[in-house]
Phi, psi and omega in degrees: 000122179268134179246129177279125181261135176262132181280131175275145180302330180288337182274352182287135178239093182285141174261167176246131179232144174242134181232136177266119186275006184298116174079354179279132179300140187302315183294317180293320179295315184291327178293320179292321178295315180298321179295318180288326177295324179281335181092018183288347179277352182263147178292341181266024182300130174229128189295330185266359182244147178272095183245015184278178182259166174269132183241130175248123179250124176248162182058048182295333182286349182255016180293147184275139175240128181266157177066219182254027183297327181295327181264336188253332183282121180248142173243140181248143174215164183238136182282340183105347178264163180297129181071022187266031178283132181234157176229150178218140178281151182298320179296322178291325179290325177293328179271351187272209187285324185233073181291342180290341181294333180296313179290318180300317181294319181294318181289318182299325180284350178262354178271165177303149187272140168048058176218157179295325179294319179295321178295321179294319179291322181292331179292345179272006176259128180234113185245133181230141183287327185257196182282330189267154175211153184270025185248030180293332182294335180279354180051064183290146175276148180279130178226130186269005178079009182286142181294321186280333182279144174089001179272000000 
């Protein structure tokens, strides 16, 4: 007789991983990151518990974009003032001040919508534009973002 075990949030042991985004296509990278943030790669996955890992992404400005996404994909934001809707192209945002927002936005849209659990899981994503990150004390394992590795 097989018994399905539910993971308690206190029993979850999150790992820390660092991934270099250089040249990896944005969609493939974000799906793998979202899966690891939720903990779906672990045999002890439970939908209502936060059992995912912490992910550190470095070199966010060097993420790969396929096709014409750099010229055609637009993101909209609002300044807060009347008529203050602005748009920015994905390629311009990668070259601009905050290139990490492209990866953050892609991953956030792949997590469950509008829930406290999704917000908690999203906080475990740390994206940095350059090579350095302040999480050396956690001793993160190197993960290359490959679909086949880590399963």
